[in-house]
N, C-alpha and C positions, 0 to 999 in steps of 0.2 A: 522515583524507581532509586534515580541515581542519592538523594538526600539518604532515603534508606540502606544502599549500599555503604556508603560513607558512615553513616551512623554505625550500621553494623560492622565494619572497619574497624574501624577508629575504636570501639568496645573490645574487641579482639586484642588487636594491638595493647590495649592498655590492661586488660585481665593478662597477656602473654609477659607484658613489663612488671608487672606486680606478682605475679608468680614464680619470675626467672630473679626477683629480687629477694623474694623468700626462699628461695633454693640457694640463693649464695649466700643469704642471711646464715640458712641453717647449718652451710659448707664452714662458716665464719666461726660459726658457735661449738666447736670441737670443744670439747673440757679437755683441759691440760694438765698432766701429771707431773710431779716434780723429779729432775733427777738429782741424786747427792753421788758424789766420787770420795769415797772415804776411802782409808788404809784400816786395815784387822790385822793384828799382829797372828802368825800361825806359829805356835810353840812346833807343830808337827814338820814344820819345815823347816828348822832349824838346824844348822848344822849340815846342811845337804852339801855335797862332793862338787857342786857345780858353781859353790857360793854365790847361788842368787839368793835374793832378800825376802827375808822371813814376814817384810811387813807390804801387805799387798793390797794395790786398788782393787776397790769391790763396788761395780755400779750398782745403784739403789734406785729403782724406778717408785715412787710414791703416787699412786692415783688420786685423780683432782680431787676426791671426797676427804683424802688426808688429811687437806690443811682445812678444813671447814666444819670435819665433825669429829671433835674430837676425842670422841668416846670409842669410836668405833675400830673394832678389828679386821683383820684381812688376812687370808690366805697369803700362802707365800709360795710362789715359782721360782726355782734356780733353773736358769737357762746357762748352760756350758758352751762357750765358743769354741770354734773349730781351731785344727792346725794354723801357726802362721797370725789369728788374729789376736785381739784382745778386749778386756771389757770397753776400754775409748773408743774405739772400731764401731762398735754396736749400740753405742749410746749418742754418737753424735759429735764426742771430740775430736774426734778426729776422721778423716774421710774415709769411706766404706762403702761398698755393694749395696749393703745396708744397713737403716737403722732403725732400731728398735721403737723407741719411744714415742714418735708417732703413729705404728699400727697399734702400739697398745691404747693412745689416746682412742684413735677411732671407732677399734672394739670397744672400749669400756662405756666412749659416747654412747652409743648404742645401746649397750646391756651392763649401766652403771649398778643393777644387782650382784653382780659378778665382779666388780675390780678387785684386782689382785695386788699385790707387790711382786716384783719382779727382781730378783738379784742375779747378779754375774761378777764373779770372780776373776780378776787377773791371772790367766793361768800361762801367758807367756816366758818363756824359762831361756836358758841359756841357749837351749837347742831350739827354739820357737814353739814349745808347747812340750806339756807334763806329759800326756797323755791320762791324766788322773789316774794315775796309777802309783803305789807304793813303792818305792824307792830311794835306799842312802844316796844315791847320783841326784835325782831332782829333788826330793824330799817326799812328805807323807802326804800325796795331793788328796788321792782317796779319802784318807778320815780325815783329812782338815775340812774337805767340802760338808763332810755327813754330821763330822763331831764340831769342830771347832768354829766356822763358820753358819751353821743352824745357829749354833748355841748365841753367838754373837749377835746376832740377827734380829731373834725372840728376845733377847735383853737389851737392846738399843732402839726399837720401833712396836707398833701397835700390830704385833700378827696374832692370828689364832696359833698357837704353840702346842699341836698336836700333828702325829702326822695325819689325820686325815685332811688335815688342810693343809700339806706340802706336797708340793709337787716338782720334777725333776724333769729337765729335758736340755737337749743339744741339738749342734749342729756336726754333720764331719765328725770329728775327733770328739765335738761335746756329745756326740750322739753316742759314741761307743762308752765315753764317760757316763751318759747318764743311766746306761743299761748295766755297766759294771758296778756303780756304787747302787745303784737301787735293787738291784738284786741281792745284792750283799747286805742293804740296811731297810728292808721291810720295818723296822718299827720305825725308821726316822721320816719314810717316804710313803706314800700310798698311791699315786700314782705315775707313769712314766711316760717319755712322749719322745720318740726316736727324729730326728730329720734327718735323713739320708746319712745315716749313722755308718762310718768306715771300720775297716778292723775288726771286722763280726768272724769272720773265717779266715782260713792260714790262705796263701797264696800260693797257689803250684809252683816249684820251683827246681826246674830242671838239671839234676846233681851233676850231670855232665858240661853242663854249661853255666858260666859264672855270668848271672846279667850286668851289664855296665856301669848302673848305679853300684853294685857293690864291692865292683874293680875302682871306682872312683874314691867311696869310701873308705876302701884300704888305704891309698895311698896319702889320706888326709891326714896331716900331722899337728896343725893349727886350727886354733878356733876361728882365727880370719879364714884359713882356706876353708873350714868347713862352716862359717856364715857365708859366704863366697858363693859358695856352690847351688847346681842346680834342685830343685824343689825334691827332687825324687832321692837324691842324695841326702839330703837334711832328714828327711824326714825317717831313714834309716838310722841315722844317730840319736834321734828323738827315742824311736822304739827301742833301741839296743839302752837308750840312759833310764826307759822305765821298766821295761821288761828284761835284759841282761846287765845289771848293772856288775861293775867288778871295782871293789874299794882299793884295790892293787893294781889297777893299769889306768896309771895314769898317761896324759894328760886327763883325758876325758871320763875316765872312770866308768870303762864301759867295755863291754865286749859285742862287736861288732859279727853278723855273721858272715865273714870273710876274713882268710887270717893269711897274707903273704900270698892274697890269689886262690886260695881253696875256701872254698865253701863249711860252715862248720856246722856241724849236725846238731851237735849240743846246745849249740846255740838257737837253733831253728826249731828246736823242741820247747825251748823257752818262751820263746816267743809265742808259738803254737799254744800252750799252756793260757795261756792270758788272751786267746781269745774265744769270744761270748760263746757262738757256738759250737766249740772245742768243751766246754768246760759248761754249759747249760742244763745238763740233767742234773748235776750236783746241787744247783741251787733252783731246781723246780719248785721246790719246798714253798722259798722264800717268795718267787715270782706267785706264788695259787693267793701269797697272804696280800699282795697287793689286790687295792680299790680296782686299776684299770693300768693297762698298758695299750700303745698304740706307737706307729711307725710308719713311713713312709718315704719313696723316692723317686726321681724321676726317669720316664723315660731310656732315656740318654744317659743316665748315671750305671752305665752297665754292669759292672762288676755288684754296686752298693745294691742295685735292685734285686740280683739276684741273690745277695747275701741276705736281704730281707725278704726274700719269699722262700728261702731254707728255714729264716724264722719263724714266720709265717707255718710253715710246714710242721716242725716242730713241737711249737704253742698246741696245733690241733692236735697233735698227736697226743696229747697230756689233756684236752679238751679245756685248755685255758683260753678264756674270753678277751676278744683283744680286737682290734681298730687294724686295720692293715688296708695300704694304697699305693701302688705303682699309678704316678698320672703321667702325662706327659710333660717333660721337662730335662732339663740337665741336674749338675749338683749344689748349681747357686740361683737360677733365672727366676726361678718360681717360691722360693723358701717366704721370702716376706709377705706372698700371698697365703702359702700356708700357714702359716704362724697366725694369719689375722682371720681368715675363715677357719680353719679346722683346728690347729694345735689349743688356741683359746678356748673355741667352743668347747671341746677335749677337756679342757679344766675344768672347765665353768659347770659342765655336768657332771664331774666325777669326784671334784674337790668339797669338801666339807664348808659352805660360809656362815657355821654356828659351831660355837664349844659345844662338844659332845660329854655328856655329864659320864663319868666312868663308874661303872657299878661296882 
């Protein structure tokens, strides 16, 4: 009896070791893509009053099979980063809260049929973010992404150069940019996904009380002061540079929503005009031309979660099919998981992985 027990136990242990070794081996055999960090010159970014370089870094993720299959062409997903971020952080060149390539490697190893090229431009500016908007102060970022960057990527990499095979997505400021650019360029992009998109709606500001960040912004006179101030004050400058530029108002060449301690309603109106939920009705026909649109946010990302609930209601009003979810989380803690398990599947289902013959 003891011998039988020993024999069974030994076989069980051996089997577990073999299974464990196979599992470990599977984990080690994730197919890894390559990341190229290049520079792309933006003619549309030239002459910006912030003197930011028109030669922009761009990180390009090429899936594993790109190196081994020289004839295969791929859809492209343009991933727009958030405020204070840049492409280097998301692609592992500098330390960050999330690194994109390992997420892509894991997803595409399990679904090799839907490998994609992923592209992220560096939109970090003097004001730490472009808001992906056209502005004389920071440059024509909206058009740079939709026109020049897409054209460059199509001419230098094996892409499927058609709108049906181009996706646009982003996190936070990048989510705002993805909706802003996507709704204006349905001939360029077919599929859009927004991860915790900021700035979709107007923030209620009591006219009788000037918020402290507004007052701090009003007191700042130099670039050094601006870059050292708190996050909420800095983002006021970035928003003003994008949405209320002023070529006659040095040194920042923008109009803040407060001047001499008083709120400026005309400036706030310009900002409101750039909120997608305020002008969604004007772009409904373009949005209907998109193949798919999706968006999500965490429960603890309160204001953003409320704004995408409104976006959900507005799209439902027009009977526009979309993917929408509020999940348990905050602004960043589950974004990597959402990309790997939700967003990439969304693009896999909705992008075309073959060249479509035009009639």
